[in-house]
PyMOL CGO cylinders between C-alpha atoms (Angstrom):
from pymol import cmd
from pymol.cgo import CYLINDER

trace = [
    CYLINDER, -8.49, 9.43, -4.61, -9.93, 12.93, -4.99, 0.3, 1, 1, 1, 1, 1, 1,
    CYLINDER, -9.93, 12.93, -4.99, -11.84, 12.64, -1.70, 0.3, 1, 1, 1, 1, 1, 1,
    CYLINDER, -11.84, 12.64, -1.70, -8.64, 11.71, 0.11, 0.3, 1, 1, 1, 1, 1, 1,
    CYLINDER, -8.64, 11.71, 0.11, -6.67, 14.47, -1.61, 0.3, 1, 1, 1, 1, 1, 1,
    CYLINDER, -6.67, 14.47, -1.61, -9.36, 17.01, -0.76, 0.3, 1, 1, 1, 1, 1, 1,
    CYLINDER, -9.36, 17.01, -0.76, -9.40, 15.93, 2.90, 0.3, 1, 1, 1, 1, 1, 1,
    CYLINDER, -9.40, 15.93, 2.90, -5.63, 15.87, 3.32, 0.3, 1, 1, 1, 1, 1, 1,
    CYLINDER, -5.63, 15.87, 3.32, -4.79, 18.71, 0.96, 0.3, 1, 1, 1, 1, 1, 1,
    CYLINDER, -4.79, 18.71, 0.96, -1.04, 18.29, 1.22, 0.3, 1, 1, 1, 1, 1, 1,
    CYLINDER, -1.04, 18.29, 1.22, 1.57, 17.49, 3.84, 0.3, 1, 1, 1, 1, 1, 1,
    CYLINDER, 1.57, 17.49, 3.84, 0.49, 17.08, 7.43, 0.3, 1, 1, 1, 1, 1, 1,
    CYLINDER, 0.49, 17.08, 7.43, 2.40, 16.38, 10.60, 0.3, 1, 1, 1, 1, 1, 1,
    CYLINDER, 2.40, 16.38, 10.60, 2.13, 13.40, 12.91, 0.3, 1, 1, 1, 1, 1, 1,
    CYLINDER, 2.13, 13.40, 12.91, 3.61, 13.19, 16.42, 0.3, 1, 1, 1, 1, 1, 1,
    CYLINDER, 3.61, 13.19, 16.42, 4.91, 9.98, 17.93, 0.3, 1, 1, 1, 1, 1, 1,
    CYLINDER, 4.91, 9.98, 17.93, 7.07, 9.65, 21.06, 0.3, 1, 1, 1, 1, 1, 1,
    CYLINDER, 7.07, 9.65, 21.06, 8.19, 13.26, 20.92, 0.3, 1, 1, 1, 1, 1, 1,
    CYLINDER, 8.19, 13.26, 20.92, 9.13, 13.13, 17.24, 0.3, 1, 1, 1, 1, 1, 1,
    CYLINDER, 9.13, 13.13, 17.24, 7.18, 15.05, 14.61, 0.3, 1, 1, 1, 1, 1, 1,
    CYLINDER, 7.18, 15.05, 14.61, 6.85, 13.39, 11.21, 0.3, 1, 1, 1, 1, 1, 1,
    CYLINDER, 6.85, 13.39, 11.21, 5.69, 14.78, 7.89, 0.3, 1, 1, 1, 1, 1, 1,
    CYLINDER, 5.69, 14.78, 7.89, 2.83, 12.77, 6.40, 0.3, 1, 1, 1, 1, 1, 1,
    CYLINDER, 2.83, 12.77, 6.40, 1.82, 13.14, 2.77, 0.3, 1, 1, 1, 1, 1, 1,
    CYLINDER, 1.82, 13.14, 2.77, -0.04, 11.41, 0.00, 0.3, 1, 1, 1, 1, 1, 1,
    CYLINDER, -0.04, 11.41, 0.00, 1.85, 8.90, -2.13, 0.3, 1, 1, 1, 1, 1, 1,
    CYLINDER, 1.85, 8.90, -2.13, 3.60, 10.65, -5.01, 0.3, 1, 1, 1, 1, 1, 1,
    CYLINDER, 3.60, 10.65, -5.01, 5.39, 9.19, -8.04, 0.3, 1, 1, 1, 1, 1, 1,
    CYLINDER, 5.39, 9.19, -8.04, 8.80, 9.45, -6.34, 0.3, 1, 1, 1, 1, 1, 1,
    CYLINDER, 8.80, 9.45, -6.34, 7.44, 7.48, -3.37, 0.3, 1, 1, 1, 1, 1, 1,
    CYLINDER, 7.44, 7.48, -3.37, 6.27, 4.77, -5.75, 0.3, 1, 1, 1, 1, 1, 1,
    CYLINDER, 6.27, 4.77, -5.75, 9.72, 4.64, -7.33, 0.3, 1, 1, 1, 1, 1, 1,
    CYLINDER, 9.72, 4.64, -7.33, 11.38, 4.50, -3.89, 0.3, 1, 1, 1, 1, 1, 1,
    CYLINDER, 11.38, 4.50, -3.89, 9.08, 1.63, -2.86, 0.3, 1, 1, 1, 1, 1, 1,
    CYLINDER, 9.08, 1.63, -2.86, 9.93, -0.19, -6.09, 0.3, 1, 1, 1, 1, 1, 1,
    CYLINDER, 9.93, -0.19, -6.09, 13.66, 0.23, -5.37, 0.3, 1, 1, 1, 1, 1, 1,
    CYLINDER, 13.66, 0.23, -5.37, 13.07, -1.06, -1.82, 0.3, 1, 1, 1, 1, 1, 1,
    CYLINDER, 13.07, -1.06, -1.82, 11.34, -4.19, -3.18, 0.3, 1, 1, 1, 1, 1, 1,
    CYLINDER, 11.34, -4.19, -3.18, 14.10, -4.74, -5.75, 0.3, 1, 1, 1, 1, 1, 1,
    CYLINDER, 14.10, -4.74, -5.75, 16.78, -4.41, -3.08, 0.3, 1, 1, 1, 1, 1, 1,
    CYLINDER, 16.78, -4.41, -3.08, 14.98, -6.95, -0.88, 0.3, 1, 1, 1, 1, 1, 1,
    CYLINDER, 14.98, -6.95, -0.88, 14.63, -9.38, -3.81, 0.3, 1, 1, 1, 1, 1, 1,
    CYLINDER, 14.63, -9.38, -3.81, 18.33, -9.15, -4.61, 0.3, 1, 1, 1, 1, 1, 1,
    CYLINDER, 18.33, -9.15, -4.61, 19.27, -9.48, -0.93, 0.3, 1, 1, 1, 1, 1, 1,
    CYLINDER, 19.27, -9.48, -0.93, 17.25, -12.70, -0.65, 0.3, 1, 1, 1, 1, 1, 1,
    CYLINDER, 17.25, -12.70, -0.65, 19.19, -14.20, -3.58, 0.3, 1, 1, 1, 1, 1, 1,
    CYLINDER, 19.19, -14.20, -3.58, 22.54, -13.03, -2.19, 0.3, 1, 1, 1, 1, 1, 1,
    CYLINDER, 22.54, -13.03, -2.19, 21.64, -14.60, 1.18, 0.3, 1, 1, 1, 1, 1, 1,
    CYLINDER, 21.64, -14.60, 1.18, 21.25, -18.04, -0.41, 0.3, 1, 1, 1, 1, 1, 1,
    CYLINDER, 21.25, -18.04, -0.41, 24.52, -17.93, -2.37, 0.3, 1, 1, 1, 1, 1, 1,
    CYLINDER, 24.52, -17.93, -2.37, 26.39, -20.31, -0.06, 0.3, 1, 1, 1, 1, 1, 1,
    CYLINDER, 26.39, -20.31, -0.06, 23.41, -22.62, 0.42, 0.3, 1, 1, 1, 1, 1, 1,
    CYLINDER, 23.41, -22.62, 0.42, 22.71, -23.72, -3.16, 0.3, 1, 1, 1, 1, 1, 1,
    CYLINDER, 22.71, -23.72, -3.16, 24.78, -24.94, -6.12, 0.3, 1, 1, 1, 1, 1, 1,
    CYLINDER, 24.78, -24.94, -6.12, 26.36, -22.18, -8.21, 0.3, 1, 1, 1, 1, 1, 1,
    CYLINDER, 26.36, -22.18, -8.21, 24.23, -22.90, -11.28, 0.3, 1, 1, 1, 1, 1, 1,
    CYLINDER, 24.23, -22.90, -11.28, 21.02, -22.69, -9.22, 0.3, 1, 1, 1, 1, 1, 1,
    CYLINDER, 21.02, -22.69, -9.22, 22.18, -19.42, -7.65, 0.3, 1, 1, 1, 1, 1, 1,
    CYLINDER, 22.18, -19.42, -7.65, 23.08, -17.92, -11.05, 0.3, 1, 1, 1, 1, 1, 1,
    CYLINDER, 23.08, -17.92, -11.05, 19.67, -18.87, -12.43, 0.3, 1, 1, 1, 1, 1, 1,
    CYLINDER, 19.67, -18.87, -12.43, 17.92, -17.30, -9.41, 0.3, 1, 1, 1, 1, 1, 1,
    CYLINDER, 17.92, -17.30, -9.41, 20.04, -14.14, -9.73, 0.3, 1, 1, 1, 1, 1, 1,
    CYLINDER, 20.04, -14.14, -9.73, 19.29, -13.95, -13.44, 0.3, 1, 1, 1, 1, 1, 1,
    CYLINDER, 19.29, -13.95, -13.44, 15.57, -14.44, -12.81, 0.3, 1, 1, 1, 1, 1, 1,
    CYLINDER, 15.57, -14.44, -12.81, 15.39, -11.67, -10.20, 0.3, 1, 1, 1, 1, 1, 1,
    CYLINDER, 15.39, -11.67, -10.20, 17.21, -9.27, -12.52, 0.3, 1, 1, 1, 1, 1, 1,
    CYLINDER, 17.21, -9.27, -12.52, 14.87, -10.24, -15.40, 0.3, 1, 1, 1, 1, 1, 1,
    CYLINDER, 14.87, -10.24, -15.40, 11.87, -9.66, -13.12, 0.3, 1, 1, 1, 1, 1, 1,
    CYLINDER, 11.87, -9.66, -13.12, 13.23, -6.24, -12.16, 0.3, 1, 1, 1, 1, 1, 1,
    CYLINDER, 13.23, -6.24, -12.16, 13.80, -5.32, -15.81, 0.3, 1, 1, 1, 1, 1, 1,
    CYLINDER, 13.80, -5.32, -15.81, 10.25, -6.46, -16.64, 0.3, 1, 1, 1, 1, 1, 1,
    CYLINDER, 10.25, -6.46, -16.64, 8.81, -4.19, -13.94, 0.3, 1, 1, 1, 1, 1, 1,
    CYLINDER, 8.81, -4.19, -13.94, 7.48, -6.98, -11.75, 0.3, 1, 1, 1, 1, 1, 1,
    CYLINDER, 7.48, -6.98, -11.75, 8.42, -5.02, -8.61, 0.3, 1, 1, 1, 1, 1, 1,
    CYLINDER, 8.42, -5.02, -8.61, 6.77, -1.76, -9.64, 0.3, 1, 1, 1, 1, 1, 1,
    CYLINDER, 6.77, -1.76, -9.64, 4.33, -0.15, -7.22, 0.3, 1, 1, 1, 1, 1, 1,
    CYLINDER, 4.33, -0.15, -7.22, 1.18, -1.08, -9.15, 0.3, 1, 1, 1, 1, 1, 1,
    CYLINDER, 1.18, -1.08, -9.15, 2.32, -4.56, -10.18, 0.3, 1, 1, 1, 1, 1, 1,
    CYLINDER, 2.32, -4.56, -10.18, 0.72, -7.64, -8.59, 0.3, 1, 1, 1, 1, 1, 1,
    CYLINDER, 0.72, -7.64, -8.59, 3.98, -8.17, -6.67, 0.3, 1, 1, 1, 1, 1, 1,
    CYLINDER, 3.98, -8.17, -6.67, 4.00, -4.57, -5.42, 0.3, 1, 1, 1, 1, 1, 1,
    CYLINDER, 4.00, -4.57, -5.42, 0.35, -4.67, -4.41, 0.3, 1, 1, 1, 1, 1, 1,
    CYLINDER, 0.35, -4.67, -4.41, 0.77, -8.06, -2.71, 0.3, 1, 1, 1, 1, 1, 1,
    CYLINDER, 0.77, -8.06, -2.71, 3.74, -6.67, -0.77, 0.3, 1, 1, 1, 1, 1, 1,
    CYLINDER, 3.74, -6.67, -0.77, 1.74, -3.68, 0.44, 0.3, 1, 1, 1, 1, 1, 1,
    CYLINDER, 1.74, -3.68, 0.44, -0.87, -6.13, 1.77, 0.3, 1, 1, 1, 1, 1, 1,
    CYLINDER, -0.87, -6.13, 1.77, 1.71, -7.52, 4.23, 0.3, 1, 1, 1, 1, 1, 1,
    CYLINDER, 1.71, -7.52, 4.23, 2.67, -5.86, 7.51, 0.3, 1, 1, 1, 1, 1, 1,
    CYLINDER, 2.67, -5.86, 7.51, 6.32, -5.64, 6.45, 0.3, 1, 1, 1, 1, 1, 1,
    CYLINDER, 6.32, -5.64, 6.45, 5.40, -4.15, 3.07, 0.3, 1, 1, 1, 1, 1, 1,
    CYLINDER, 5.40, -4.15, 3.07, 3.00, -1.63, 4.60, 0.3, 1, 1, 1, 1, 1, 1,
    CYLINDER, 3.00, -1.63, 4.60, 5.61, -0.62, 7.17, 0.3, 1, 1, 1, 1, 1, 1,
    CYLINDER, 5.61, -0.62, 7.17, 8.21, -0.30, 4.41, 0.3, 1, 1, 1, 1, 1, 1,
    CYLINDER, 8.21, -0.30, 4.41, 5.92, 1.98, 2.43, 0.3, 1, 1, 1, 1, 1, 1,
    CYLINDER, 5.92, 1.98, 2.43, 4.99, 3.99, 5.51, 0.3, 1, 1, 1, 1, 1, 1,
    CYLINDER, 4.99, 3.99, 5.51, 8.68, 4.42, 6.36, 0.3, 1, 1, 1, 1, 1, 1,
    CYLINDER, 8.68, 4.42, 6.36, 9.13, 6.02, 2.94, 0.3, 1, 1, 1, 1, 1, 1,
    CYLINDER, 9.13, 6.02, 2.94, 6.17, 8.34, 3.55, 0.3, 1, 1, 1, 1, 1, 1,
    CYLINDER, 6.17, 8.34, 3.55, 7.01, 9.50, 7.08, 0.3, 1, 1, 1, 1, 1, 1,
    CYLINDER, 7.01, 9.50, 7.08, 10.08, 11.65, 7.68, 0.3, 1, 1, 1, 1, 1, 1,
    CYLINDER, 10.08, 11.65, 7.68, 11.18, 13.10, 11.03, 0.3, 1, 1, 1, 1, 1, 1,
    CYLINDER, 11.18, 13.10, 11.03, 11.16, 16.88, 10.60, 0.3, 1, 1, 1, 1, 1, 1,
    CYLINDER, 11.16, 16.88, 10.60, 14.14, 17.49, 12.91, 0.3, 1, 1, 1, 1, 1, 1,
    CYLINDER, 14.14, 17.49, 12.91, 16.54, 14.78, 11.80, 0.3, 1, 1, 1, 1, 1, 1,
    CYLINDER, 16.54, 14.78, 11.80, 15.08, 14.14, 8.33, 0.3, 1, 1, 1, 1, 1, 1,
    CYLINDER, 15.08, 14.14, 8.33, 15.43, 10.44, 9.18, 0.3, 1, 1, 1, 1, 1, 1,
    CYLINDER, 15.43, 10.44, 9.18, 12.85, 7.81, 8.52, 0.3, 1, 1, 1, 1, 1, 1,
    CYLINDER, 12.85, 7.81, 8.52, 11.45, 5.82, 11.45, 0.3, 1, 1, 1, 1, 1, 1,
    CYLINDER, 11.45, 5.82, 11.45, 12.56, 2.29, 12.29, 0.3, 1, 1, 1, 1, 1, 1,
    CYLINDER, 12.56, 2.29, 12.29, 10.25, -0.64, 11.53, 0.3, 1, 1, 1, 1, 1, 1,
    CYLINDER, 10.25, -0.64, 11.53, 9.39, -1.04, 15.22, 0.3, 1, 1, 1, 1, 1, 1,
    CYLINDER, 9.39, -1.04, 15.22, 8.43, 2.64, 15.36, 0.3, 1, 1, 1, 1, 1, 1,
    CYLINDER, 8.43, 2.64, 15.36, 6.43, 2.14, 12.19, 0.3, 1, 1, 1, 1, 1, 1,
    CYLINDER, 6.43, 2.14, 12.19, 4.22, -0.57, 13.67, 0.3, 1, 1, 1, 1, 1, 1,
    CYLINDER, 4.22, -0.57, 13.67, 3.29, 1.69, 16.59, 0.3, 1, 1, 1, 1, 1, 1,
    CYLINDER, 3.29, 1.69, 16.59, 2.81, 4.69, 14.29, 0.3, 1, 1, 1, 1, 1, 1,
    CYLINDER, 2.81, 4.69, 14.29, 0.77, 2.65, 11.83, 0.3, 1, 1, 1, 1, 1, 1,
    CYLINDER, 0.77, 2.65, 11.83, -1.69, 1.55, 14.54, 0.3, 1, 1, 1, 1, 1, 1,
    CYLINDER, -1.69, 1.55, 14.54, -1.93, 5.11, 15.84, 0.3, 1, 1, 1, 1, 1, 1,
    CYLINDER, -1.93, 5.11, 15.84, -2.44, 6.52, 12.33, 0.3, 1, 1, 1, 1, 1, 1,
    CYLINDER, -2.44, 6.52, 12.33, -5.14, 3.96, 11.51, 0.3, 1, 1, 1, 1, 1, 1,
    CYLINDER, -5.14, 3.96, 11.51, -6.98, 4.94, 14.70, 0.3, 1, 1, 1, 1, 1, 1,
    CYLINDER, -6.98, 4.94, 14.70, -6.82, 8.57, 13.57, 0.3, 1, 1, 1, 1, 1, 1,
    CYLINDER, -6.82, 8.57, 13.57, -7.91, 7.77, 10.00, 0.3, 1, 1, 1, 1, 1, 1,
    CYLINDER, -7.91, 7.77, 10.00, -10.66, 5.26, 10.86, 0.3, 1, 1, 1, 1, 1, 1,
    CYLINDER, -10.66, 5.26, 10.86, -13.55, 7.77, 10.85, 0.3, 1, 1, 1, 1, 1, 1,
    CYLINDER, -13.55, 7.77, 10.85, -12.28, 9.34, 7.63, 0.3, 1, 1, 1, 1, 1, 1,
    CYLINDER, -12.28, 9.34, 7.63, -11.85, 5.94, 5.93, 0.3, 1, 1, 1, 1, 1, 1,
    CYLINDER, -11.85, 5.94, 5.93, -15.35, 4.88, 7.01, 0.3, 1, 1, 1, 1, 1, 1,
    CYLINDER, -15.35, 4.88, 7.01, -16.72, 8.05, 5.40, 0.3, 1, 1, 1, 1, 1, 1,
    CYLINDER, -16.72, 8.05, 5.40, -14.85, 7.35, 2.14, 0.3, 1, 1, 1, 1, 1, 1,
    CYLINDER, -14.85, 7.35, 2.14, -16.03, 3.73, 2.01, 0.3, 1, 1, 1, 1, 1, 1,
    CYLINDER, -16.03, 3.73, 2.01, -19.60, 4.80, 2.79, 0.3, 1, 1, 1, 1, 1, 1,
    CYLINDER, -19.60, 4.80, 2.79, -19.53, 7.46, 0.04, 0.3, 1, 1, 1, 1, 1, 1,
    CYLINDER, -19.53, 7.46, 0.04, -17.95, 5.00, -2.38, 0.3, 1, 1, 1, 1, 1, 1,
    CYLINDER, -17.95, 5.00, -2.38, -20.65, 2.40, -1.65, 0.3, 1, 1, 1, 1, 1, 1,
    CYLINDER, -20.65, 2.40, -1.65, -23.37, 5.02, -2.12, 0.3, 1, 1, 1, 1, 1, 1,
    CYLINDER, -23.37, 5.02, -2.12, -21.85, 6.07, -5.48, 0.3, 1, 1, 1, 1, 1, 1,
    CYLINDER, -21.85, 6.07, -5.48, -21.61, 2.44, -6.57, 0.3, 1, 1, 1, 1, 1, 1,
    CYLINDER, -21.61, 2.44, -6.57, -25.22, 1.80, -5.56, 0.3, 1, 1, 1, 1, 1, 1,
    CYLINDER, -25.22, 1.80, -5.56, -26.35, 4.90, -7.46, 0.3, 1, 1, 1, 1, 1, 1,
    CYLINDER, -26.35, 4.90, -7.46, -24.61, 3.58, -10.63, 0.3, 1, 1, 1, 1, 1, 1,
    CYLINDER, -24.61, 3.58, -10.63, -25.96, 0.03, -10.26, 0.3, 1, 1, 1, 1, 1, 1,
    CYLINDER, -25.96, 0.03, -10.26, -29.27, -0.48, -12.08, 0.3, 1, 1, 1, 1, 1, 1,
    CYLINDER, -29.27, -0.48, -12.08, -32.12, -1.80, -9.96, 0.3, 1, 1, 1, 1, 1, 1,
    CYLINDER, -32.12, -1.80, -9.96, -32.73, -5.52, -10.30, 0.3, 1, 1, 1, 1, 1, 1,
    CYLINDER, -32.73, -5.52, -10.30, -36.36, -6.29, -11.15, 0.3, 1, 1, 1, 1, 1, 1,
    CYLINDER, -36.36, -6.29, -11.15, -38.05, -8.22, -8.34, 0.3, 1, 1, 1, 1, 1, 1,
    CYLINDER, -38.05, -8.22, -8.34, -40.31, -11.19, -9.10, 0.3, 1, 1, 1, 1, 1, 1,
    CYLINDER, -40.31, -11.19, -9.10, -43.99, -10.63, -8.39, 0.3, 1, 1, 1, 1, 1, 1,
    CYLINDER, -43.99, -10.63, -8.39, -45.18, -11.51, -4.91, 0.3, 1, 1, 1, 1, 1, 1,
    CYLINDER, -45.18, -11.51, -4.91, -46.81, -14.87, -4.45, 0.3, 1, 1, 1, 1, 1, 1,
    CYLINDER, -46.81, -14.87, -4.45, -50.31, -14.92, -5.90, 0.3, 1, 1, 1, 1, 1, 1,
    CYLINDER, -50.31, -14.92, -5.90, -49.62, -11.94, -8.20, 0.3, 1, 1, 1, 1, 1, 1,
    CYLINDER, -49.62, -11.94, -8.20, -48.86, -11.99, -11.87, 0.3, 1, 1, 1, 1, 1, 1,
    CYLINDER, -48.86, -11.99, -11.87, -46.56, -9.65, -13.67, 0.3, 1, 1, 1, 1, 1, 1,
    CYLINDER, -46.56, -9.65, -13.67, -49.49, -7.77, -15.28, 0.3, 1, 1, 1, 1, 1, 1,
    CYLINDER, -49.49, -7.77, -15.28, -51.45, -6.85, -12.15, 0.3, 1, 1, 1, 1, 1, 1,
]
cmd.load_cgo(trace, "trace")
């Protein structure tokens, strides 16, 4: 992440439809806010099914979600958190936590987020390509060369 941090340095601004948003790297508080967002969504999904299932099934589901929350299954770096970020809704939820309108201090709506996300990816594409290229070069430099078999008609001692 040091290459990203070096390139971004700190907070930057991003304009979209006449609004200026602060953009920053993910900090610990952002991770905690994303975790709370996932937990809230998990609880809301159980609450939404309350009238659709028997009471004992609902209580078990509610208990399971609360146990999962207590066990940290919705934390940012958990498999659940990472899987959520891989979805459009999860990525937009995270981006909404990272972008704040400078004038109103409000976060963008999900529909604004989709548009902003596409625009931001277009802006970051050259930078991300550079990072992936450098990362691949570093990985190749650390990977030992694989001995090649001798060419046909040659022996290993020639």
